[in-house]
C-alpha positions as CSV (number, residue, x, y, z in Angstrom):
1,M,9.7,8.4,27.0
2,K,9.3,6.0,24.1
3,R,10.8,7.1,20.8
4,M,8.6,6.5,17.8
5,P,9.9,6.8,14.2
6,A,8.4,9.7,12.2
7,K,8.6,7.7,9.0
8,I,9.5,4.2,7.8
9,Q,12.4,4.0,5.3
10,P,12.7,0.4,4.0
11,Y,16.1,-0.8,3.0
12,S,17.3,-3.9,1.1
13,S,20.9,-4.8,1.7
14,L,23.2,-4.4,-1.4
15,V,25.6,-7.0,-0.1
16,K,22.9,-9.7,0.3
17,A,21.4,-8.8,-3.0
18,I,24.8,-9.3,-4.8
19,Q,25.1,-12.7,-3.0
20,R,21.7,-13.7,-4.3
21,F,22.4,-12.4,-7.9
22,L,25.7,-14.4,-8.0
23,Q,23.8,-17.6,-7.3
24,C,21.3,-16.9,-10.1
25,P,22.2,-18.8,-13.3
26,D,20.8,-16.2,-15.7
27,F,22.7,-13.3,-13.9
28,V,26.0,-15.2,-13.9
29,G,25.5,-16.3,-17.5
30,S,25.2,-12.7,-18.6
31,L,28.3,-11.4,-16.8
32,R,31.2,-10.3,-19.0
33,D,34.6,-11.9,-18.6
34,T,36.6,-8.8,-17.6
35,S,39.8,-10.5,-16.8
36,G,41.7,-8.8,-19.6
37,D,39.8,-5.6,-20.0
38,S,42.1,-3.4,-18.0
39,R,45.1,-4.4,-20.2
40,C,43.3,-3.8,-23.5
41,P,44.8,-0.9,-25.6
42,P,42.5,2.0,-26.2
43,I,40.4,1.8,-29.3
44,S,40.9,4.2,-32.2
45,S,38.6,7.1,-32.9
46,S,37.2,5.4,-35.9
47,T,36.3,2.1,-34.1
48,L,32.7,1.6,-33.1
49,M,32.0,1.5,-29.4
50,T,29.1,-0.9,-28.6
51,D,28.9,-0.5,-24.9
52,L,30.5,0.8,-21.7
53,H,33.2,-1.9,-22.1
54,D,34.7,0.0,-25.1
55,S,34.9,3.4,-23.3
56,R,38.0,5.1,-22.1
57,L,37.3,4.7,-18.3
58,W,36.3,1.1,-18.4
59,G,38.8,-0.9,-16.5
60,A,40.4,2.2,-14.9
61,L,38.4,2.1,-11.6
62,P,40.9,1.4,-8.7
63,I,40.2,-0.5,-5.5
64,G,42.4,-1.0,-2.5
65,L,42.3,2.7,-1.6
66,K,41.2,4.7,1.4
67,C,40.0,8.3,1.4
68,I,41.9,10.7,3.7
69,V,41.9,14.4,4.4
70,N,45.3,16.0,5.1
71,E,46.1,18.9,7.4
72,Q,45.4,21.4,4.6
73,G,41.9,20.0,4.0
74,H,42.9,18.3,0.7
75,V,41.0,15.0,0.0
76,Q,43.3,12.2,-1.3
77,D,42.9,8.6,-2.2
78,V,45.9,6.6,-0.9
79,D,46.8,2.9,-0.8
80,K,45.0,1.2,2.1
81,S,48.2,-0.9,2.5
82,P,51.4,-1.1,0.5
83,G,50.6,-2.6,-2.9
84,S,46.9,-2.8,-2.3
85,R,45.9,-0.6,-5.3
86,K,44.7,-2.5,-8.3
87,N,42.0,-2.2,-11.0
88,L,38.6,-3.4,-10.1
89,L,38.4,-5.6,-13.2
90,D,41.6,-7.4,-12.3
91,C,39.8,-8.8,-9.2
92,E,38.6,-12.4,-9.2
93,V,35.0,-11.0,-9.3
94,G,34.9,-7.2,-9.7
95,L,31.5,-5.6,-10.2
96,S,31.1,-2.1,-11.7
97,M,27.8,-0.4,-10.6
98,T,25.6,2.5,-11.7
99,L,23.5,4.4,-9.2
100,N,20.2,6.1,-10.1
101,V,18.1,8.1,-7.7
102,D,14.7,9.3,-9.0
103,W,11.4,10.5,-7.6
104,F,8.0,9.6,-8.9
105,G,4.4,10.0,-7.9
106,I,2.6,7.1,-6.3
107,T,-0.9,8.5,-5.5
108,D,-3.6,9.8,-7.7
109,N,-5.7,11.8,-5.3
110,R,-3.0,13.9,-3.7
111,P,0.7,14.8,-4.4
112,H,3.0,12.2,-3.0
113,S,6.5,11.5,-4.4
114,A,8.7,8.6,-3.4
115,G,12.4,8.2,-4.3
116,G,13.6,5.0,-5.9
117,V,17.3,4.2,-5.4
118,Y,18.4,1.7,-8.0
119,I,21.7,-0.1,-8.6
120,S,22.5,-1.7,-11.9
121,F,25.6,-3.8,-12.8
122,N,27.7,-2.7,-15.8
123,N,29.4,-6.1,-16.1
124,L,26.2,-7.5,-17.5
125,H,25.6,-7.7,-21.2
126,R,23.6,-4.7,-22.3
127,S,20.6,-6.9,-23.2
128,A,20.4,-8.1,-19.6
129,R,21.7,-5.1,-17.6
130,F,18.4,-3.2,-17.3
131,L,16.0,-6.1,-16.8
132,Q,14.1,-5.7,-13.6
133,Q,15.3,-9.0,-12.2
134,N,18.9,-7.8,-12.5
135,I,18.4,-4.3,-10.9
136,H,18.7,-3.9,-7.2
137,L,16.2,-1.5,-5.5
138,A,18.1,-0.5,-2.4
139,T,15.5,1.7,-0.8
140,V,12.4,3.8,-1.5
141,I,12.8,7.2,0.1
142,P,9.5,8.1,1.8
143,G,7.6,11.2,0.7
144,P,5.4,13.1,0.3
145,K,8.1,15.6,-0.8
146,E,11.6,15.3,-2.2
147,P,14.2,15.4,0.6
148,S,16.8,18.1,1.0
149,L,20.4,17.2,0.4
150,E,21.0,16.7,4.2
151,Q,18.0,14.4,4.4
152,L,19.1,12.5,1.3
153,N,22.5,12.0,2.8
154,H,20.9,10.4,5.8
155,A,18.6,8.3,3.6
156,L,21.6,6.9,1.7
157,E,23.8,6.1,4.7
158,L,23.0,2.3,4.7
159,L,23.7,2.1,1.0
160,I,27.0,3.9,1.4
161,A,28.0,1.5,4.2
162,D,27.2,-1.5,1.9
163,L,29.2,0.1,-1.0
164,K,32.2,0.5,1.3
165,T,31.8,-3.2,2.4
166,I,31.7,-4.5,-1.1
167,Y,34.5,-2.2,-2.1
168,A,36.7,-3.8,0.5
169,G,35.7,-7.3,-0.7
170,V,33.3,-9.9,0.6
171,V,33.7,-13.7,0.3
172,M,30.6,-15.1,-1.6
173,E,29.3,-18.2,-3.2
174,Y,29.2,-18.2,-7.0
175,F,26.8,-20.2,-9.2
176,N,28.2,-23.1,-11.2
177,R,31.8,-22.5,-10.2
178,D,34.3,-25.2,-9.1
179,L,35.0,-24.4,-5.5
180,P,38.6,-23.8,-4.8
181,L,40.2,-24.2,-1.4
182,K,38.4,-20.9,-0.5
183,L,35.5,-19.1,-2.0
184,P,36.1,-16.1,-4.3
185,K,36.3,-12.6,-2.9
186,V,33.8,-10.2,-4.6
187,H,34.7,-6.6,-5.0
188,G,32.4,-3.8,-6.3
189,A,32.6,0.0,-6.8
190,L,30.3,2.7,-8.0
191,E,31.3,3.7,-11.5
192,I,28.5,6.0,-12.7
193,L,25.9,8.3,-11.2
194,A,23.2,8.5,-13.8
195,N,20.3,10.8,-12.8
196,D,18.4,13.6,-14.5
197,I,20.0,17.0,-14.0
198,P,18.2,18.1,-10.8
199,G,18.6,14.6,-9.3
200,C,22.3,14.5,-10.2
201,R,23.0,17.9,-8.7
202,K,21.3,17.0,-5.4
203,T,22.7,13.5,-5.1
204,A,26.3,14.5,-5.9
205,G,26.1,17.7,-3.8
206,F,26.4,20.2,-6.7
207,A,24.6,23.5,-6.9
208,G,21.3,23.5,-8.7
209,H,21.0,24.0,-12.4
210,L,19.6,27.5,-11.9
211,H,22.4,28.7,-9.7
212,K,23.6,32.1,-10.9
213,I,27.4,31.3,-10.6
214,H,27.5,27.5,-10.9
215,P,24.7,26.2,-13.0
216,C,27.0,23.6,-14.7
217,N,28.7,20.9,-12.6
218,I,31.4,20.2,-15.3
219,C,32.7,23.6,-16.1
220,L,32.7,27.2,-14.7
221,T,30.1,28.6,-17.1
222,K,27.8,31.0,-15.4
223,L,24.0,31.3,-15.8
224,V,24.3,34.6,-17.6
225,D,26.7,33.0,-20.1
226,L,23.9,30.7,-21.4
227,Q,22.5,33.6,-23.5
228,T,25.9,34.3,-25.1
229,E,28.0,32.4,-27.6
230,T,30.7,31.6,-24.9
231,A,28.5,28.8,-23.5
232,Y,28.6,26.9,-26.9
233,N,32.2,27.3,-28.0
234,I,33.9,23.9,-28.8
235,N,37.0,24.8,-30.6
236,S,40.2,24.3,-28.7
237,V,41.9,22.0,-26.1
238,Y,41.8,22.9,-22.4
239,S,43.7,21.0,-19.8
240,V,41.8,19.1,-17.1
241,S,42.9,17.3,-14.0
242,Y,41.2,14.2,-12.7
243,R,42.1,11.6,-10.1
244,I,42.7,9.2,-13.0
245,L,44.9,10.7,-15.7
246,I,43.0,11.1,-18.9
247,T,44.9,12.4,-21.9
248,N,44.0,13.8,-25.3
249,L,40.7,15.3,-24.1
250,S,39.7,17.6,-27.0
251,L,37.0,19.6,-25.3
252,S,36.3,23.3,-25.5
253,D,37.1,26.8,-24.3
254,F,35.4,25.9,-21.0
255,E,37.3,26.0,-17.8
256,L,36.6,22.6,-16.3
257,C,36.0,21.8,-12.7
258,D,38.6,19.6,-10.9
259,D,37.5,16.6,-8.8
260,F,40.2,17.2,-6.2
261,T,39.1,20.8,-5.7
262,Q,35.4,20.0,-5.6
263,L,36.0,17.2,-3.0
264,R,38.1,19.6,-0.9
265,N,35.3,22.3,-1.1
266,A,32.7,19.6,-0.2
267,N,34.7,18.6,2.8
268,S,34.9,22.3,3.9
269,S,31.1,22.4,3.6
270,K,30.9,19.3,5.8
271,M,33.1,20.8,8.5
272,A,31.2,24.2,8.5
273,R,29.4,24.9,11.7
274,S,26.4,26.7,10.4
275,Q,24.0,26.7,7.5
276,A,25.0,30.2,6.6
277,A,28.6,29.1,6.3
278,R,27.6,26.1,4.1
279,T,25.6,28.4,1.9
280,R,28.6,30.7,1.5
281,I,30.7,27.8,0.4
282,L,28.0,26.6,-2.0
283,D,27.7,30.1,-3.6
284,A,31.5,30.4,-3.9
285,T,32.4,26.9,-5.1
286,G,29.2,25.3,-6.3
287,V,29.3,22.2,-4.1
288,Q,28.0,20.9,-0.8
289,Y,28.9,17.7,1.1
290,S,27.4,14.5,-0.3
291,C,27.7,11.1,1.3
292,L,29.0,9.8,-2.0
293,N,32.2,11.6,-1.2
294,E,32.9,9.1,1.5
295,L,33.5,6.4,-1.1
296,P,37.2,5.7,-1.9
297,G,38.0,6.6,-5.5
298,W,34.8,8.5,-6.1
299,T,35.2,11.4,-8.5
300,P,32.0,13.5,-8.6
301,V,32.7,15.5,-11.7
302,Q,34.0,12.7,-13.8
303,R,31.5,10.0,-12.8
304,S,28.3,12.0,-13.0
305,V,27.0,11.7,-16.5
306,V,24.7,14.1,-18.4
307,D,21.8,11.8,-19.1
308,F,21.0,11.9,-22.8
309,M,17.4,11.0,-22.5
310,H,16.4,13.8,-20.2
311,N,18.8,16.4,-21.5
312,F,18.6,16.0,-25.3
313,Y,14.8,15.4,-25.5
314,R,14.3,18.4,-23.2
315,I,16.1,20.4,-25.9
316,E,13.7,19.0,-28.4
317,H,10.8,19.9,-26.1
318,S,12.1,23.4,-25.7
319,F,12.4,23.8,-29.5
320,H,8.8,22.7,-30.0
321,S,7.2,24.7,-27.2
322,D,9.5,27.8,-27.1
323,V,10.1,28.2,-30.8
324,I,7.4,26.6,-32.9
325,V,4.4,27.1,-30.5
326,A,5.4,30.3,-28.6
327,G,6.8,31.8,-31.8
328,Y,3.5,31.2,-33.7
329,L,5.3,29.6,-36.6
330,L,2.3,27.5,-37.4
331,G,-1.1,29.1,-37.9
332,A,-4.4,27.2,-37.6
333,A,-4.1,25.8,-41.1
334,G,-0.4,24.9,-40.4
335,W,-1.3,22.9,-37.3
336,R,-4.0,21.0,-39.3
337,V,-1.4,20.1,-41.9
338,F,1.0,19.2,-39.0
339,Q,-1.5,16.8,-37.4
340,D,-2.7,15.3,-40.7
341,T,0.8,14.6,-41.8
342,I,1.7,12.8,-38.5
343,N,-1.5,10.8,-38.6
344,G,-0.7,9.7,-42.1
345,I,2.6,8.1,-41.2
346,I,2.8,4.3,-41.3
347,W,5.0,3.5,-38.3
348,P,7.1,0.3,-37.9
349,S,5.5,-2.1,-35.6
350,G,8.4,-2.2,-33.1
351,I,8.3,1.5,-32.0
352,G,5.9,3.8,-30.3
353,R,3.3,6.2,-31.7
354,L,2.6,9.9,-31.5
355,P,-0.8,11.2,-30.3
356,N,-3.3,11.8,-33.1
357,N,-4.3,15.3,-31.8
358,M,-1.0,17.2,-31.9
359,G,-2.6,19.9,-33.9
360,E,-4.8,20.7,-30.9
361,N,-2.6,19.6,-28.0
362,H,0.9,20.6,-28.9
363,S,2.7,18.9,-26.0
364,L,3.9,15.3,-25.4
365,Q,4.2,13.5,-22.1
366,K,7.1,11.0,-22.6
367,A,10.7,11.3,-23.7
368,D,10.2,8.4,-26.1
369,Q,7.5,10.4,-27.9
370,W,9.8,13.4,-28.2
371,R,12.4,11.0,-29.7
372,R,9.8,9.9,-32.3
373,L,9.0,13.6,-33.1
374,T,12.7,14.4,-33.5
375,N,13.1,11.6,-36.1
376,I,10.3,12.9,-38.3
377,Q,10.1,16.7,-37.6
378,T,12.3,17.7,-40.6
379,T,9.8,16.1,-43.0
380,I,6.7,17.4,-41.1
381,L,7.9,21.0,-41.0
382,W,8.9,20.9,-44.6
383,V,5.4,19.9,-45.5
384,C,4.0,22.7,-43.3
385,W,6.4,25.4,-44.5
386,R,7.0,24.7,-48.2
387,D,5.9,27.0,-50.9
388,E,4.6,26.1,-54.4
389,N,8.2,25.3,-55.5
390,D,8.8,23.0,-52.5
391,K,11.2,25.5,-50.9
392,I,11.0,26.7,-47.3
393,K,9.2,30.0,-47.0
394,T,11.1,32.8,-45.5
395,I,8.1,34.7,-44.1
396,P,6.3,33.0,-41.2
397,P,2.6,33.2,-40.5
398,P,1.4,36.4,-38.9
399,I,1.3,36.7,-35.1
400,P,-2.3,36.6,-33.8
401,P,-3.5,40.0,-32.7
402,N,-4.8,38.5,-29.4
403,C,-1.7,36.6,-28.4
404,K,-0.7,36.8,-24.8
405,S,3.0,37.5,-25.4
406,R,4.8,38.3,-28.6
407,P,7.9,36.3,-29.5
408,T,11.2,38.2,-29.0
409,F,13.4,36.1,-31.3
410,R,13.8,36.5,-35.1
411,R,11.1,34.5,-36.8
412,N,12.9,33.4,-40.0
413,T,11.4,30.0,-40.9
414,R,14.2,29.2,-43.4
415,E,16.9,29.7,-40.8
416,I,14.9,27.9,-38.2
417,Y,14.4,24.9,-40.6
418,N,18.2,24.7,-41.0
419,L,18.5,24.4,-37.2
420,V,15.9,21.6,-37.2
421,L,18.1,19.7,-39.7
422,Y,21.1,20.2,-37.4
423,L,19.1,19.0,-34.3
424,S,17.6,15.9,-36.1
425,V,21.0,14.9,-37.6
426,A,22.7,15.3,-34.2
427,E,20.0,13.0,-32.6
428,R,20.3,10.4,-35.3
429,I,24.1,10.2,-34.8
430,L,24.3,10.5,-31.0
431,A,21.5,8.1,-30.2
432,S,23.0,5.3,-32.1
433,K,23.4,1.9,-30.5
434,A,27.0,1.7,-31.7
435,I,29.1,4.8,-32.3
436,S,32.7,5.8,-32.9
437,M,34.4,8.9,-31.4
438,D,34.7,10.4,-34.9
439,E,30.9,10.1,-35.2
440,V,30.4,11.6,-31.7
441,K,32.5,14.6,-32.8
442,H,30.3,15.0,-35.9
443,G,27.1,14.8,-33.8
444,Q,28.5,17.3,-31.3
445,R,29.3,19.8,-34.1
446,Y,25.8,19.6,-35.5
447,L,24.4,20.2,-32.0
448,Q,26.8,23.1,-31.5
449,R,25.6,24.7,-34.7
450,Y,22.0,24.2,-33.5
451,C,22.7,25.9,-30.2
452,Q,24.7,28.7,-31.7
453,G,22.0,29.3,-34.3
454,L,19.3,29.5,-31.7
455,Q,21.3,31.9,-29.6
456,K,21.9,34.2,-32.7
457,L,18.1,34.2,-33.4
458,G,17.5,35.5,-29.8
459,V,15.8,32.4,-28.5
460,H,16.1,32.0,-24.7
461,M,18.6,29.3,-24.0
462,L,18.4,26.7,-21.2
463,I,21.1,24.9,-19.1
464,N,20.3,21.8,-21.2
465,H,21.7,23.5,-24.3
466,H,25.0,24.1,-22.6
467,M,25.2,20.7,-20.9
468,A,24.9,19.1,-24.4
469,M,28.3,20.7,-25.2
470,H,29.9,18.2,-22.9
471,Y,28.6,15.1,-24.7
472,Q,31.9,14.4,-26.3
473,T,33.6,13.8,-22.9
474,I,30.7,11.7,-21.6
475,F,30.7,9.5,-24.7
476,E,34.5,9.2,-24.5
477,N,34.3,8.2,-20.9
478,F,31.3,5.8,-20.9
479,G,30.6,4.8,-24.5
480,P,27.3,4.9,-26.4
481,T,24.3,6.3,-24.6
482,Y,22.4,3.0,-24.8
483,G,24.7,1.7,-22.0
484,W,23.8,4.4,-19.4
485,W,20.7,6.5,-20.4
486,L,17.7,6.4,-18.1
487,F,14.9,4.9,-20.2
488,A,15.3,1.6,-18.3
489,F,15.1,3.3,-14.9
490,E,12.1,5.3,-15.9
491,C,10.4,2.0,-16.8
492,C,11.2,0.8,-13.3
493,N,9.5,3.8,-12.0
494,G,6.5,3.0,-14.2
495,D,6.3,-0.5,-12.8
496,Q,6.4,1.0,-9.3
497,Q,3.5,3.3,-10.0
498,K,1.3,0.3,-11.1
499,V,1.5,-1.3,-7.6
500,N,-1.8,-1.1,-5.7
501,L,-1.3,0.8,-2.5
502,N,-3.4,1.6,0.6
503,G,-2.6,5.3,0.6
504,H,-1.1,5.2,4.1
505,A,1.6,7.8,4.6
506,D,4.8,7.9,6.7
507,G,6.6,5.3,4.7
508,E,4.1,2.5,4.6
509,M,3.5,2.8,0.9
510,E,7.2,2.9,0.2
511,L,7.6,-0.3,2.3
512,S,5.0,-2.0,0.1
513,L,6.8,-0.9,-3.1
514,L,10.1,-2.4,-1.9
515,Q,8.4,-5.6,-0.8
516,K,6.7,-6.1,-4.1
517,W,10.0,-5.5,-6.0
518,T,11.8,-8.0,-3.9
519,E,9.0,-10.5,-4.2
520,K,9.1,-10.3,-8.0
521,Q,12.9,-10.9,-8.0
522,L,12.6,-13.9,-5.6
523,F,9.9,-15.4,-7.7
524,Y,12.0,-15.0,-10.8
525,D,14.9,-16.7,-9.0
526,L,12.7,-19.6,-8.1
527,I,11.6,-20.0,-11.7
528,S,15.2,-19.7,-12.9
529,F,16.4,-22.5,-10.6
530,C,13.5,-24.8,-11.5
531,T,14.0,-24.6,-15.3
C-alpha cells in the first residue's frame, strides 16, 4: 500500500539560511560586534537602554551544554564536556535569535489559517533586525485550523533539529572576512520566544490564559484572583530561581514560577502514557511538554516575553469597549463630539490615522490605531466630559432605557478620567524607543494604579491587566519594547496575506507562501551583490 501525505508542510533550513545571510554584505554589515558584551558591567537604573544589548540577560546565554534528566525526573543543563560552557557572545560568531509563531488568514471566501514560524537575529542593529530580507521564515504550518500542541510539536521538529545543530556550532563562510587557516565556527541559540499570549502559551507548553488555576505563565495567580486586588500588588521583593542567577529583582507579592520546576513537570507530561494523565499534570502544574524544552539552556518562563503590542493595546481596547462603550459614558451627542474632535486633529505625516467614523463605529482593527487613540484619548475625553468650567463632570450620561445589558461598575466619569490619565502616561513612558529602569518603574506604577482603579470601580478584569504587572521584569531582561514587540512580525503576516494563491488546500497554499518569501530574499541578495 502506498502511503500518501495528508498535507504538505514546507520547510526552509535554518542552517542553510544562516549560511546565506552571513554571505550577504548588508546583513554582515548590520551585525553588532559582541566580542566584549558578556564582560560589560550592568548599567545603572538611571541609564537609558536603547536595545536588547543594554538589557540584563544580554550576553548571559550559555552554550556548550546538554540537557539531561536525572533519576528523580529533574531536568538539568550540564557541560557537554569539561570546560565546554561559555557565553554565546564570546564565540567567534554567536547569533542570538527570536522565535515568533503566529497564525493568519490566507483566504477570503472561507476560513483558513496558516501559521508562520519566523526567526529574527538579535545581533542585528534594531533598524535592520526586522527587515523582511533579514527574517528567516522557517515554515508555514498548514491550516485550515490552528494545530494542537501535539501537532505543533511535530510541525516544529525540523526547526528544533536545526537549532540544536547551530547551537553545537557549524563551520560557515563569512562575507568579507580574511580567511584564517580554518573557517569560523558559527553558534546560535534561541534567546526569546515572542508571541501573543495564546500563541506563547501553546508554543511553550503553558496552560491557556483562561485556565482556572494557571492563567499566568510567570506566577501562580489564579483566574479568580484577577477580580481582586491581589493580582495587581507590586510592593515587595519576592525571591525567584532561574537557571541563570538574576539578582535584585524587585517584583511583587506574586509567587513566581520556577524554570527548573516547570521543565520537570513538562517532562512528566511527556512521559505520561495517556491523555488523561497529561491533562491531570496540566491542571496541577500548568504545563505540558513542548519541543522547545529539548533545547539546551532553554528557560520557558524567563525567555517567554509578554508582548507589549498585543497585551497593552488589548488593555486599551478593553477600556474603550468595556468601559466607555458598554458603560454608556458617551451619549449620542457625546459620540458626535468624540468623532468631530478626532477628525479635527492635524496628524504628523509620519504616523497613521484613525477612522473618520468612530462616533458610529466604536471599534478599531489594528494595534497601531489603538496606539494612536491612547496618545490622544485624554484630550478627546476631556472635550467630551467637560462642564462649563472646563472641569470633568461627575455625573455620566443616563443609561438608555432600551439597552441590552446595564453596566455593573460604578460610572463616575471623574474617577474614570483619572484612570485614563494613568493609562496614557504609562503608554507614553513604556512605549519609548529608549528607556531606563527608573522610567520603567514609573510606568509600571501608573499602570498598576490604572488596574487597581478599574478593579475598585467593579470593571471586569482580563488576564492582560495582570500580565502587565510583569512588565518590569520583561524590560529588565530584554530592554525597551522596540527591540522585541511584534509590530514587525505582524507586518510579515500582512505581506503573506497579499500573495495571490490558488485556493488549494492540504498545504499547497502554504508551500506557495514559503516559496514567494524565499524568492524575495534571493532576489534581494542578488541585488545586494550586484551593487
